N, CA, C and O atoms as a GROMACS GRO file, in nm:
protein
  484
    1UNK      N    1   1.024   3.037  -3.728
    1UNK     CA    2   1.090   3.061  -3.846
    1UNK      C    3   1.161   3.211  -3.842
    1UNK      O    4   1.102   3.308  -3.795
    2UNK      N    5   1.288   3.217  -3.896
    2UNK     CA    6   1.365   3.339  -3.881
    2UNK      C    7   1.308   3.433  -3.970
    2UNK      O    8   1.245   3.400  -4.071
    3UNK      N    9   1.332   3.564  -3.929
    3UNK     CA   10   1.267   3.688  -4.007
    3UNK      C   11   1.373   3.717  -4.115
    3UNK      O   12   1.495   3.721  -4.097
    4UNK      N   13   1.303   3.737  -4.234
    4UNK     CA   14   1.380   3.772  -4.346
    4UNK      C   15   1.360   3.920  -4.368
    4UNK      O   16   1.245   3.964  -4.365
    5UNK      N   17   1.454   3.993  -4.387
    5UNK     CA   18   1.452   4.140  -4.424
    5UNK      C   19   1.486   4.157  -4.577
    5UNK      O   20   1.594   4.113  -4.617
    6UNK      N   21   1.407   4.213  -4.656
    6UNK     CA   22   1.429   4.250  -4.793
    6UNK      C   23   1.450   4.390  -4.817
    6UNK      O   24   1.363   4.466  -4.775
    7UNK      N   25   1.555   4.442  -4.882
    7UNK     CA   26   1.567   4.588  -4.927
    7UNK      C   27   1.562   4.569  -5.080
    7UNK      O   28   1.662   4.527  -5.140
    8UNK      N   29   1.439   4.602  -5.150
    8UNK     CA   30   1.422   4.588  -5.291
    8UNK      C   31   1.489   4.698  -5.358
    8UNK      O   32   1.523   4.788  -5.282
    9UNK      N   33   1.517   4.714  -5.486
    9UNK     CA   34   1.559   4.818  -5.570
    9UNK      C   35   1.682   4.892  -5.518
    9UNK      O   36   1.687   5.015  -5.520
   10UNK      N   37   1.782   4.818  -5.470
   10UNK     CA   38   1.906   4.874  -5.412
   10UNK      C   39   1.972   4.957  -5.521
   10UNK      O   40   2.008   5.073  -5.501
   11UNK      N   41   1.985   4.894  -5.638
   11UNK     CA   42   2.049   4.978  -5.750
   11UNK      C   43   2.011   4.912  -5.883
   11UNK      O   44   1.956   4.802  -5.890
   12UNK      N   45   2.044   4.988  -5.988
   12UNK     CA   46   2.015   4.939  -6.132
   12UNK      C   47   2.133   4.988  -6.221
   12UNK      O   48   2.185   5.098  -6.203
   13UNK      N   49   2.170   4.908  -6.312
   13UNK     CA   50   2.283   4.952  -6.404
   13UNK      C   51   2.252   4.879  -6.544
   13UNK      O   52   2.239   4.757  -6.553
   14UNK      N   53   2.244   4.956  -6.639
   14UNK     CA   54   2.219   4.900  -6.772
   14UNK      C   55   2.116   4.801  -6.785
   14UNK      O   56   2.128   4.705  -6.861
   15UNK      N   57   2.014   4.822  -6.712
   15UNK     CA   58   1.894   4.745  -6.715
   15UNK      C   59   1.899   4.629  -6.618
   15UNK      O   60   1.794   4.572  -6.589
   16UNK      N   61   2.006   4.592  -6.568
   16UNK     CA   62   2.020   4.495  -6.444
   16UNK      C   63   1.961   4.565  -6.306
   16UNK      O   64   1.991   4.680  -6.272
   17UNK      N   65   1.880   4.484  -6.239
   17UNK     CA   66   1.840   4.545  -6.114
   17UNK      C   67   1.886   4.453  -5.994
   17UNK      O   68   1.888   4.330  -6.006
   18UNK      N   69   1.922   4.515  -5.883
   18UNK     CA   70   1.965   4.439  -5.774
   18UNK      C   71   1.883   4.480  -5.650
   18UNK      O   72   1.844   4.595  -5.632
   19UNK      N   73   1.858   4.368  -5.559
   19UNK     CA   74   1.805   4.372  -5.428
   19UNK      C   75   1.878   4.301  -5.349
   19UNK      O   76   1.959   4.221  -5.396
   20UNK      N   77   1.863   4.317  -5.222
   20UNK     CA   78   1.948   4.257  -5.110
   20UNK      C   79   1.848   4.207  -5.001
   20UNK      O   80   1.744   4.267  -4.972
   21UNK      N   81   1.887   4.100  -4.948
   21UNK     CA   82   1.793   4.029  -4.837
   21UNK      C   83   1.876   3.959  -4.743
   21UNK      O   84   1.994   3.932  -4.769
   22UNK      N   85   1.817   3.926  -4.629
   22UNK     CA   86   1.895   3.858  -4.525
   22UNK      C   87   1.818   3.830  -4.393
   22UNK      O   88   1.702   3.869  -4.374
   23UNK      N   89   1.893   3.761  -4.303
   23UNK     CA   90   1.836   3.740  -4.176
   23UNK      C   91   1.924   3.658  -4.096
   23UNK      O   92   2.022   3.606  -4.149
   24UNK      N   93   1.897   3.640  -3.971
   24UNK     CA   94   1.981   3.545  -3.880
   24UNK      C   95   1.977   3.413  -3.919
   24UNK      O   96   1.873   3.358  -3.954
   25UNK      N   97   2.101   3.351  -3.913
   25UNK     CA   98   2.099   3.205  -3.940
   25UNK      C   99   2.222   3.153  -3.857
   25UNK      O  100   2.331   3.209  -3.862
   26UNK      N  101   2.199   3.048  -3.786
   26UNK     CA  102   2.298   2.980  -3.695
   26UNK      C  103   2.356   2.851  -3.766
   26UNK      O  104   2.447   2.788  -3.712
   27UNK      N  105   2.306   2.816  -3.873
   27UNK     CA  106   2.354   2.690  -3.956
   27UNK      C  107   2.321   2.696  -4.098
   27UNK      O  108   2.246   2.781  -4.145
   28UNK      N  109   2.382   2.600  -4.168
   28UNK     CA  110   2.364   2.609  -4.308
   28UNK      C  111   2.219   2.566  -4.344
   28UNK      O  112   2.165   2.607  -4.447
   29UNK      N  113   2.155   2.480  -4.255
   29UNK     CA  114   2.012   2.452  -4.281
   29UNK      C  115   1.933   2.576  -4.255
   29UNK      O  116   1.837   2.598  -4.328
   30UNK      N  117   1.962   2.660  -4.157
   30UNK     CA  118   1.874   2.790  -4.143
   30UNK      C  119   1.900   2.873  -4.269
   30UNK      O  120   1.807   2.922  -4.334
   31UNK      N  121   2.030   2.888  -4.302
   31UNK     CA  122   2.063   2.976  -4.421
   31UNK      C  123   1.984   2.932  -4.535
   31UNK      O  124   1.912   3.015  -4.590
   32UNK      N  125   1.990   2.812  -4.577
   32UNK     CA  126   1.912   2.750  -4.685
   32UNK      C  127   1.763   2.782  -4.677
   32UNK      O  128   1.700   2.818  -4.776
   33UNK      N  129   1.706   2.766  -4.554
   33UNK     CA  130   1.572   2.792  -4.536
   33UNK      C  131   1.526   2.928  -4.560
   33UNK      O  132   1.414   2.954  -4.604
   34UNK      N  133   1.615   3.013  -4.531
   34UNK     CA  134   1.592   3.162  -4.570
   34UNK      C  135   1.599   3.196  -4.714
   34UNK      O  136   1.532   3.284  -4.767
   35UNK      N  137   1.689   3.116  -4.775
   35UNK     CA  138   1.695   3.142  -4.913
   35UNK      C  139   1.571   3.084  -4.987
   35UNK      O  140   1.523   3.140  -5.086
   36UNK      N  141   1.526   2.978  -4.938
   36UNK     CA  142   1.409   2.905  -4.991
   36UNK      C  143   1.280   2.992  -4.954
   36UNK      O  144   1.181   2.987  -5.026
   37UNK      N  145   1.284   3.074  -4.838
   37UNK     CA  146   1.169   3.156  -4.802
   37UNK      C  147   1.168   3.279  -4.902
   37UNK      O  148   1.062   3.329  -4.938
   38UNK      N  149   1.286   3.324  -4.944
   38UNK     CA  150   1.289   3.435  -5.031
   38UNK      C  151   1.242   3.394  -5.172
   38UNK      O  152   1.168   3.468  -5.237
   39UNK      N  153   1.288   3.272  -5.220
   39UNK     CA  154   1.248   3.218  -5.353
   39UNK      C  155   1.098   3.175  -5.363
   39UNK      O  156   1.046   3.160  -5.473
   40UNK      N  157   1.032   3.156  -5.254
   40UNK     CA  158   0.888   3.153  -5.242
   40UNK      C  159   0.821   3.278  -5.306
   40UNK      O  160   0.704   3.267  -5.343
   41UNK      N  161   0.881   3.383  -5.319
   41UNK     CA  162   0.822   3.513  -5.352
   41UNK      C  163   0.857   3.497  -5.508
   41UNK      O  164   0.969   3.477  -5.554
   42UNK      N  165   0.727   3.510  -5.587
   42UNK     CA  166   0.739   3.491  -5.732
   42UNK      C  167   0.858   3.573  -5.805
   42UNK      O  168   0.927   3.527  -5.896
   43UNK      N  169   0.870   3.705  -5.747
   43UNK     CA  170   0.959   3.808  -5.813
   43UNK      C  171   1.105   3.756  -5.789
   43UNK      O  172   1.191   3.780  -5.874
   44UNK      N  173   1.134   3.688  -5.679
   44UNK     CA  174   1.270   3.652  -5.655
   44UNK      C  175   1.295   3.509  -5.713
   44UNK      O  176   1.409   3.477  -5.745
   45UNK      N  177   1.197   3.430  -5.726
   45UNK     CA  178   1.211   3.290  -5.792
   45UNK      C  179   1.244   3.320  -5.937
   45UNK      O  180   1.309   3.238  -6.003
   46UNK      N  181   1.200   3.435  -5.987
   46UNK     CA  182   1.213   3.454  -6.140
   46UNK      C  183   1.351   3.527  -6.163
   46UNK      O  184   1.392   3.542  -6.279
   47UNK      N  185   1.419   3.570  -6.063
   47UNK     CA  186   1.540   3.632  -6.073
   47UNK      C  187   1.648   3.556  -6.149
   47UNK      O  188   1.647   3.433  -6.146
   48UNK      N  189   1.736   3.620  -6.216
   48UNK     CA  190   1.853   3.547  -6.283
   48UNK      C  191   1.943   3.485  -6.183
   48UNK      O  192   1.982   3.370  -6.203
   49UNK      N  193   1.985   3.559  -6.064
   49UNK     CA  194   2.077   3.518  -5.964
   49UNK      C  195   2.023   3.556  -5.826
   49UNK      O  196   1.976   3.667  -5.800
   50UNK      N  197   2.033   3.454  -5.740
   50UNK     CA  198   2.019   3.475  -5.598
   50UNK      C  199   2.147   3.421  -5.532
   50UNK      O  200   2.150   3.305  -5.492
   51UNK      N  201   2.251   3.500  -5.521
   51UNK     CA  202   2.373   3.455  -5.460
   51UNK      C  203   2.377   3.497  -5.319
   51UNK      O  204   2.333   3.607  -5.287
   52UNK      N  205   2.438   3.398  -5.215
   52UNK     CA  206   2.448   3.435  -5.093
   52UNK      C  207   2.562   3.384  -5.017
   52UNK      O  208   2.641   3.303  -5.066
   53UNK      N  209   2.573   3.429  -4.895
   53UNK     CA  210   2.689   3.380  -4.806
   53UNK      C  211   2.642   3.405  -4.653
   53UNK      O  212   2.550   3.478  -4.616
   54UNK      N  213   2.721   3.334  -4.579
   54UNK     CA  214   2.705   3.355  -4.425
   54UNK      C  215   2.824   3.295  -4.358
   54UNK      O  216   2.879   3.194  -4.400
   55UNK      N  217   2.863   3.363  -4.248
   55UNK     CA  218   2.975   3.321  -4.153
   55UNK      C  219   2.896   3.233  -4.038
   55UNK      O  220   2.825   3.292  -3.956
   56UNK      N  221   2.908   3.125  -4.036
   56UNK     CA  222   2.857   3.041  -3.935
   56UNK      C  223   2.937   2.959  -3.854
   56UNK      O  224   3.049   2.932  -3.896
   57UNK      N  225   2.896   2.908  -3.730
   57UNK     CA  226   2.979   2.834  -3.643
   57UNK      C  227   3.051   2.716  -3.708
   57UNK      O  228   3.161   2.677  -3.669
   58UNK      N  229   2.981   2.658  -3.813
   58UNK     CA  230   3.043   2.544  -3.870
   58UNK      C  231   3.134   2.585  -3.983
   58UNK      O  232   3.190   2.503  -4.056
   59UNK      N  233   3.146   2.722  -3.995
   59UNK     CA  234   3.249   2.763  -4.117
   59UNK      C  235   3.167   2.851  -4.219
   59UNK      O  236   3.044   2.846  -4.222
   60UNK      N  237   3.233   2.922  -4.293
   60UNK     CA  238   3.171   3.009  -4.401
   60UNK      C  239   3.105   2.912  -4.509
   60UNK      O  240   3.152   2.806  -4.548
   61UNK      N  241   2.987   2.970  -4.547
   61UNK     CA  242   2.911   2.907  -4.665
   61UNK      C  243   2.886   3.005  -4.763
   61UNK      O  244   2.863   3.122  -4.733
   62UNK      N  245   2.890   2.962  -4.879
   62UNK     CA  246   2.843   3.053  -4.997
   62UNK      C  247   2.783   2.969  -5.109
   62UNK      O  248   2.801   2.849  -5.123
   63UNK      N  249   2.707   3.050  -5.188
   63UNK     CA  250   2.642   2.999  -5.308
   63UNK      C  251   2.627   3.102  -5.421
   63UNK      O  252   2.552   3.199  -5.407
   64UNK      N  253   2.699   3.081  -5.536
   64UNK     CA  254   2.706   3.186  -5.630
   64UNK      C  255   2.584   3.184  -5.722
   64UNK      O  256   2.562   3.287  -5.786
   65UNK      N  257   2.499   3.078  -5.739
   65UNK     CA  258   2.389   3.074  -5.806
   65UNK      C  259   2.409   3.125  -5.960
   65UNK      O  260   2.324   3.199  -6.010
   66UNK      N  261   2.520   3.086  -6.031
   66UNK     CA  262   2.550   3.120  -6.158
   66UNK      C  263   2.615   3.245  -6.181
   66UNK      O  264   2.648   3.272  -6.296
   67UNK      N  265   2.641   3.337  -6.076
   67UNK     CA  266   2.709   3.461  -6.072
   67UNK      C  267   2.853   3.429  -6.009
   67UNK      O  268   2.886   3.466  -5.896
   68UNK      N  269   2.929   3.359  -6.092
   68UNK     CA  270   3.050   3.303  -6.043
   68UNK      C  271   3.126   3.417  -5.960
   68UNK      O  272   3.149   3.527  -6.011
   69UNK      N  273   3.164   3.385  -5.830
   69UNK     CA  274   3.250   3.487  -5.757
   69UNK      C  275   3.155   3.574  -5.662
   69UNK      O  276   3.209   3.630  -5.566
   70UNK      N  277   3.023   3.590  -5.681
   70UNK     CA  278   2.943   3.686  -5.608
   70UNK      C  279   2.935   3.644  -5.457
   70UNK      O  280   2.939   3.729  -5.368
   71UNK      N  281   2.923   3.506  -5.429
   71UNK     CA  282   2.922   3.444  -5.303
   71UNK      C  283   3.044   3.486  -5.214
   71UNK      O  284   3.034   3.508  -5.093
   72UNK      N  285   3.160   3.494  -5.286
   72UNK     CA  286   3.278   3.524  -5.222
   72UNK      C  287   3.286   3.665  -5.183
   72UNK      O  288   3.341   3.699  -5.078
   73UNK      N  289   3.229   3.756  -5.272
   73UNK     CA  290   3.224   3.901  -5.244
   73UNK      C  291   3.137   3.930  -5.130
   73UNK      O  292   3.168   4.021  -5.054
   74UNK      N  293   3.017   3.850  -5.110
   74UNK     CA  294   2.936   3.872  -5.004
   74UNK      C  295   3.002   3.825  -4.875
   74UNK      O  296   2.982   3.889  -4.772
   75UNK      N  297   3.086   3.710  -4.876
   75UNK     CA  298   3.146   3.654  -4.765
   75UNK      C  299   3.262   3.752  -4.736
   75UNK      O  300   3.285   3.763  -4.615
   76UNK      N  301   3.330   3.814  -4.805
   76UNK     CA  302   3.434   3.904  -4.772
   76UNK      C  303   3.368   4.030  -4.703
   76UNK      O  304   3.426   4.087  -4.610
   77UNK      N  305   3.263   4.067  -4.745
   77UNK     CA  306   3.190   4.188  -4.676
   77UNK      C  307   3.151   4.158  -4.543
   77UNK      O  308   3.162   4.239  -4.451
   78UNK      N  309   3.105   4.036  -4.530
   78UNK     CA  310   3.066   3.980  -4.399
   78UNK      C  311   3.188   3.967  -4.298
   78UNK      O  312   3.182   4.008  -4.182
   79UNK      N  313   3.289   3.910  -4.350
   79UNK     CA  314   3.413   3.908  -4.280
   79UNK      C  315   3.472   4.042  -4.239
   79UNK      O  316   3.522   4.056  -4.127
   80UNK      N  317   3.468   4.134  -4.322
   80UNK     CA  318   3.513   4.263  -4.300
   80UNK      C  319   3.436   4.340  -4.192
   80UNK      O  320   3.490   4.411  -4.107
   81UNK      N  321   3.300   4.318  -4.204
   81UNK     CA  322   3.220   4.372  -4.097
   81UNK      C  323   3.216   4.304  -3.969
   81UNK      O  324   3.164   4.363  -3.874
   82UNK      N  325   3.266   4.184  -3.954
   82UNK     CA  326   3.252   4.109  -3.842
   82UNK      C  327   3.124   4.057  -3.816
   82UNK      O  328   3.091   4.037  -3.699
   83UNK      N  329   3.044   4.030  -3.913
   83UNK     CA  330   2.904   3.990  -3.887
   83UNK      C  331   2.897   3.836  -3.910
   83UNK      O  332   2.918   3.786  -4.021
   84UNK      N  333   2.868   3.769  -3.806
   84UNK     CA  334   2.851   3.622  -3.788
   84UNK      C  335   2.708   3.580  -3.769
   84UNK      O  336   2.630   3.658  -3.715
   85UNK      N  337   2.668   3.458  -3.809
   85UNK     CA  338   2.539   3.407  -3.782
   85UNK      C  339   2.420   3.483  -3.857
   85UNK      O  340   2.305   3.493  -3.814
   86UNK      N  341   2.464   3.529  -3.965
   86UNK     CA  342   2.375   3.612  -4.037
   86UNK      C  343   2.379   3.592  -4.200
   86UNK      O  344   2.488   3.607  -4.255
   87UNK      N  345   2.282   3.562  -4.267
   87UNK     CA  346   2.279   3.530  -4.402
   87UNK      C  347   2.255   3.662  -4.484
   87UNK      O  348   2.170   3.742  -4.446
   88UNK      N  349   2.326   3.683  -4.591
   88UNK     CA  350   2.294   3.794  -4.690
   88UNK      C  351   2.286   3.724  -4.824
   88UNK      O  352   2.366   3.639  -4.865
   89UNK      N  353   2.179   3.769  -4.886
   89UNK     CA  354   2.148   3.727  -5.030
   89UNK      C  355   2.144   3.846  -5.115
   89UNK      O  356   2.082   3.946  -5.078
   90UNK      N  357   2.205   3.842  -5.227
   90UNK     CA  358   2.204   3.944  -5.334
   90UNK      C  359   2.128   3.902  -5.451
   90UNK      O  360   2.160   3.794  -5.500
   91UNK      N  361   2.033   3.966  -5.504
   91UNK     CA  362   1.936   3.918  -5.611
   91UNK      C  363   1.973   3.999  -5.730
   91UNK      O  364   1.985   4.121  -5.717
   92UNK      N  365   1.992   3.944  -5.842
   92UNK     CA  366   2.012   4.036  -5.966
   92UNK      C  367   1.916   3.972  -6.066
   92UNK      O  368   1.906   3.850  -6.081
   93UNK      N  369   1.845   4.064  -6.132
   93UNK     CA  370   1.766   4.039  -6.256
   93UNK      C  371   1.849   4.101  -6.375
   93UNK      O  372   1.872   4.222  -6.383
   94UNK      N  373   1.889   4.012  -6.461
   94UNK     CA  374   1.972   4.052  -6.576
   94UNK      C  375   1.898   4.144  -6.669
   94UNK      O  376   1.787   4.113  -6.713
   95UNK      N  377   1.955   4.250  -6.699
   95UNK     CA  378   1.891   4.348  -6.797
   95UNK      C  379   1.927   4.341  -6.938
   95UNK      O  380   1.886   4.433  -7.008
   96UNK      N  381   2.001   4.244  -6.994
   96UNK     CA  382   2.025   4.222  -7.125
   96UNK      C  383   2.180   4.266  -7.162
   96UNK      O  384   2.240   4.222  -7.260
   97UNK      N  385   2.231   4.350  -7.075
   97UNK     CA  386   2.376   4.397  -7.112
   97UNK      C  387   2.466   4.331  -6.994
   97UNK      O  388   2.440   4.329  -6.873
   98UNK      N  389   2.580   4.278  -7.061
   98UNK     CA  390   2.674   4.206  -6.968
   98UNK      C  391   2.750   4.332  -6.896
   98UNK      O  392   2.789   4.430  -6.960
   99UNK      N  393   2.766   4.318  -6.765
   99UNK     CA  394   2.820   4.426  -6.674
   99UNK      C  395   2.971   4.394  -6.637
   99UNK      O  396   3.032   4.466  -6.558
  100UNK      N  397   3.027   4.287  -6.696
  100UNK     CA  398   3.152   4.255  -6.657
  100UNK      C  399   3.188   4.261  -6.520
  100UNK      O  400   3.110   4.215  -6.437
  101UNK      N  401   3.311   4.320  -6.480
  101UNK     CA  402   3.348   4.328  -6.335
  101UNK      C  403   3.249   4.434  -6.252
  101UNK      O  404   3.247   4.440  -6.129
  102UNK      N  405   3.188   4.494  -6.316
  102UNK     CA  406   3.102   4.600  -6.250
  102UNK      C  407   3.001   4.529  -6.162
  102UNK      O  408   2.963   4.582  -6.057
  103UNK      N  409   2.953   4.402  -6.204
  103UNK     CA  410   2.858   4.315  -6.139
  103UNK      C  411   2.910   4.302  -5.992
  103UNK      O  412   2.831   4.316  -5.898
  104UNK      N  413   3.033   4.276  -5.971
  104UNK     CA  414   3.085   4.241  -5.845
  104UNK      C  415   3.088   4.372  -5.754
  104UNK      O  416   3.066   4.363  -5.633
  105UNK      N  417   3.113   4.480  -5.808
  105UNK     CA  418   3.101   4.617  -5.737
  105UNK      C  419   2.970   4.630  -5.706
  105UNK      O  420   2.951   4.683  -5.596
  106UNK      N  421   2.855   4.595  -5.777
  106UNK     CA  422   2.712   4.607  -5.728
  106UNK      C  423   2.685   4.507  -5.627
  106UNK      O  424   2.615   4.536  -5.530
  107UNK      N  425   2.734   4.391  -5.642
  107UNK     CA  426   2.702   4.294  -5.529
  107UNK      C  427   2.774   4.343  -5.403
  107UNK      O  428   2.719   4.321  -5.296
  108UNK      N  429   2.886   4.403  -5.405
  108UNK     CA  430   2.948   4.459  -5.290
  108UNK      C  431   2.859   4.574  -5.225
  108UNK      O  432   2.832   4.580  -5.105
  109UNK      N  433   2.815   4.669  -5.330
  109UNK     CA  434   2.734   4.783  -5.276
  109UNK      C  435   2.604   4.745  -5.218
  109UNK      O  436   2.557   4.803  -5.120
  110UNK      N  437   2.547   4.648  -5.278
  110UNK     CA  438   2.417   4.586  -5.218
  110UNK      C  439   2.436   4.514  -5.087
  110UNK      O  440   2.346   4.523  -5.003
  111UNK      N  441   2.549   4.441  -5.062
  111UNK     CA  442   2.596   4.384  -4.932
  111UNK      C  443   2.613   4.501  -4.835
  111UNK      O  444   2.553   4.495  -4.727
  112UNK      N  445   2.678   4.591  -4.860
  112UNK     CA  446   2.707   4.704  -4.780
  112UNK      C  447   2.588   4.785  -4.725
  112UNK      O  448   2.575   4.829  -4.611
  113UNK      N  449   2.499   4.798  -4.833
  113UNK     CA  450   2.376   4.856  -4.794
  113UNK      C  451   2.284   4.775  -4.703
  113UNK      O  452   2.206   4.829  -4.624
  114UNK      N  453   2.296   4.641  -4.718
  114UNK     CA  454   2.218   4.565  -4.606
  114UNK      C  455   2.289   4.564  -4.487
  114UNK      O  456   2.222   4.572  -4.384
  115UNK      N  457   2.428   4.555  -4.474
  115UNK     CA  458   2.500   4.564  -4.349
  115UNK      C  459   2.480   4.695  -4.277
  115UNK      O  460   2.463   4.704  -4.155
  116UNK      N  461   2.482   4.794  -4.360
  116UNK     CA  462   2.447   4.934  -4.293
  116UNK      C  463   2.322   4.949  -4.223
  116UNK      O  464   2.318   5.018  -4.122
  117UNK      N  465   2.223   4.893  -4.265
  117UNK     CA  466   2.094   4.897  -4.201
  117UNK      C  467   2.083   4.789  -4.070
  117UNK      O  468   1.998   4.797  -3.981
  118UNK      N  469   2.175   4.702  -4.079
  118UNK     CA  470   2.188   4.617  -3.946
  118UNK      C  471   2.252   4.700  -3.826
  118UNK      O  472   2.219   4.674  -3.710
  119UNK      N  473   2.335   4.794  -3.853
  119UNK     CA  474   2.410   4.867  -3.760
  119UNK      C  475   2.314   4.962  -3.674
  119UNK      O  476   2.226   5.028  -3.730
  120UNK      N  477   2.330   4.966  -3.553
  120UNK     CA  478   2.240   5.049  -3.472
  120UNK      C  479   2.250   5.199  -3.505
  120UNK      O  480   2.365   5.236  -3.525
  121UNK      N  481   2.168   5.280  -3.512
  121UNK     CA  482   2.181   5.418  -3.549
  121UNK      C  483   2.234   5.506  -3.439
  121UNK      O  484   2.250   5.627  -3.458
   0.00000   0.00000   0.00000
């Protein structure tokens, strides 16, 4: 089974909290298995959104999980960084206040935080 890396408590804004996770994935089935692995953790299963994306040999895949457009934000970050065969999942727990466009800025920040930890020091 592929290894899932989780970075909890990446940021919070007006009650909403974000985490980011990911791992190597060479196919959509592997990506979906990693998402399922994350959701087996009670905390992440109860999250409002678990949006994800990956650049795979079969092409880009993304899932917004109710946060319309979040998967595309993650995908754009992966493309910009040239990261392939790797899944990134951004989790949001809704805090009661609508964040508007700021939520996409937070998805981007969470994704970049994850990608930064991938880069060799």
